[in-house]
N, C-alpha and C positions, 0 to 999 in steps of 0.2 A: 069836895075832892078837887085837888089841884090838877093842872093840865098834865103834868108828868104822870100822876097816878092814873088818870083817865086814859092816857095812851098806852100804858103798860100794865094795866090791871089784870089782863088775861095771861100774863106770864105765870106759870105755876110756882111762884116763889112766896115765901113768907115775907112779911114786911122787913124783917131783919135781913133776909137774903137779898131782897130787892135794893135795900140801902147799900149792901156790900157791893153789889153790881154797880150801882151808881158812883160809889166812892173809889172803886179800884181803878188803877191806871194800866191800860193795856198797850204794850208796844207791839206794832205790826211792821214787819219788814216785807215790802212787796204788796202792791195793790192790783195785781193782775188777775190771773185765773183763780187760784186758791185764795189769794189775799183779799180780793174784792168781796168774796163771799164771807170771809172771816169778818171783815169790817161791817158788812150789812147785818149779819147775824147778831153781832155784839151790840150794834146800834139799837136793833129791834128788841134786844134783851134788856134795854134800858142802860147800857153803859154810856157814860158821859165824859170820861177822861181817857184820851189817847195820845200816844206818840207814834206817828206814821213816818215810815222811810220809803221813799221811792224817787228815783231820778229820771224816770222814763216818761214818754208821751204815748198816748194811744195811737194805733195805727190800724189799718184795715185787717191785718192778720190776727188782730185781737178779738174780732167780732164773734168768732165762733164759740168763745168760752168765757169772756170776761164781762161781768155784769155792768161794769161802769163804762164799757166801750159802746158808744152810740154815735150817730151821725153828728150829734151836738157836741160831743167831746172829742171828736177826731182831731188829732194833732195837739190836744190839750194836755198839759201836764197831769199825770195821774193823781198827784196830791191835790191839785186844784179841783179836779172832778170829784174827789172824795170829800173835800170840804163842802162843795155845793150839795152832794148827796146828803151828807150829815145834816146840813142846815135845813133840808127839805123834810127830814124826819124828826130831828130834835135840835132846834136852834141853840139850845143851851149847852150842847156838847162842846167841850173844851179840847181843842186839838193842837198839839205841838207838831209842827211840820219839819221834817229833816229831809235831806236828799239821799245820797247813796250811803248804804250801811257799810262800814268799813272796820278793819281792826282798830280798836280804840274809840269807836263810836260810843257815846254815853247812853246808858240806860237809867240814869239817875231818876228816881221817882217811880220807875215802872214796878209793877207787882208781878207781871208775867210777860213773857216774850213769845209772840206767835210768828210762825214761819209762812210767809207767802212768797218766798224766793224760789228761783228756778235753777239754781246751780249749786254745786257742792261747796265750792270755796266760801260763798256767802253763808251757807248753812253752818259750816265749820266756824267761821267768825262769830256767828250768832251764839252757837253752843258755848264757846269760850267766854263770850261777853256775859251771857246769862250766868254761867258758873262763877265768874268773877263777881257779879252783882248778887249772887245767891238767890236768884229767882228761877222758877220753872221755865223751861224752853219747850214749847209745843212744836214738835217737828211735824211737817206736813209735806207730802210730795204726791204728785199725780202725773201720769203719762198715759197716752192712748186711752184705755178704759180701766186702768188700774190705779190704785193709790195705797198709801201707807201713812198712818198717823200714830204717834206715840208722844209722851211727855218725858223729858229728861229732867230728873231732879238730882240724883246722886250717881247714876250710872254714866260711864264714859261714852260720849258721842264717838270719839275716835275708835274705841274698841267695838262699839255697836256696828260701825260701817267699815271697820278695818281701813281706816284712812292711811294712805301711805305716808311714810316718813318724809319722803321728798314732796314737799308741798308745791313745788313748781310744777309737778305733773298734775296737779288738781284741775288745771284748765281744760284738760281733755274731757272732763266730766260736765262741762258747761254745754249741754246740748239741748236745743229747743225742739222737743218732740211733738208729733201730732197728738192731739188729745180731744176727746169728746166732752162737751160742756158738762154732762152729768157727773163725770169723773172729777173735774175741777170743783164743782159745787158740792159734791159729796165729801170730798177730802177737806174742803174748807169748813163744811158744816160739822164734821167730826172733830176738827181742830178747835173751832170756836166752842163746841160743846165741852171739850176737855178743859178749856179755859174757864168756862162758866162753872163747871163742877169744882174746879180748884178753888174758885173765889167763894162759892157758897158752901163748900165743905162736903161735896158729894164724891163718891169714888170715881176714878178714871184710870185708863190704862197708862202704866209707866214702863219706861225702859228698864230692863231689856225686853220686856214683852211689848209687842206692837199689834195694831189692828191693821189687817190687810183687806182690800176688797178687789174684785174683778167683775165688772159689769156684765161680761160675756159668759160668766159661769153660773150654773144653776144654784150652786152654794155660794152666795154673793160675798159673804164675810168669813174671816177666820183669823186666829190669833197664833203668833209664833214668836219665838225669842230671837233677838238680834245678837250678832257677835258670837 
């Protein structure tokens, strides 16, 4: 048994499913609260091919919820910290590093796009880029103790979230809210699970239906339709 197989043999995958995980290319935008957990979960599921986008550095305000934020990574670019983390888990992981995700950013070669962004404009750009590339877009958002996750394949992101026609007004949605770490980690875990299920052929929630959670409610999870 080779080293890769020994590391990931306890994943509940068939050999064919594990091979698909290893061969698929995952694009992730944002490596902070939700994005860091997305990246970690996919690495530990045996994913080896990534495109990662982030232009930020770690700061003290990230420590309450971002798994890659440590004293050692303080003021370090998030993409560099992610590369080091990946090397410590699976040195054979092949990671293409990009900076800011913008309109026109290429998703060439990606099989699925995952959302670790914290603002609506970037999420809109992602939805459009995924649509153009004809790949699924796993939407993920968390704030305070709540979160929402769904996957866009054919349903309109703009319709789902009633995006205003005046895109110049989208900036007011760029708000960094307080958040509890379990909300970020749970949203990231649900998003990575959706991506895994897509790759190995298992069912997952698709827009207009979405999965919601609230950590302060007795009934933690529910589903509802968007738009």
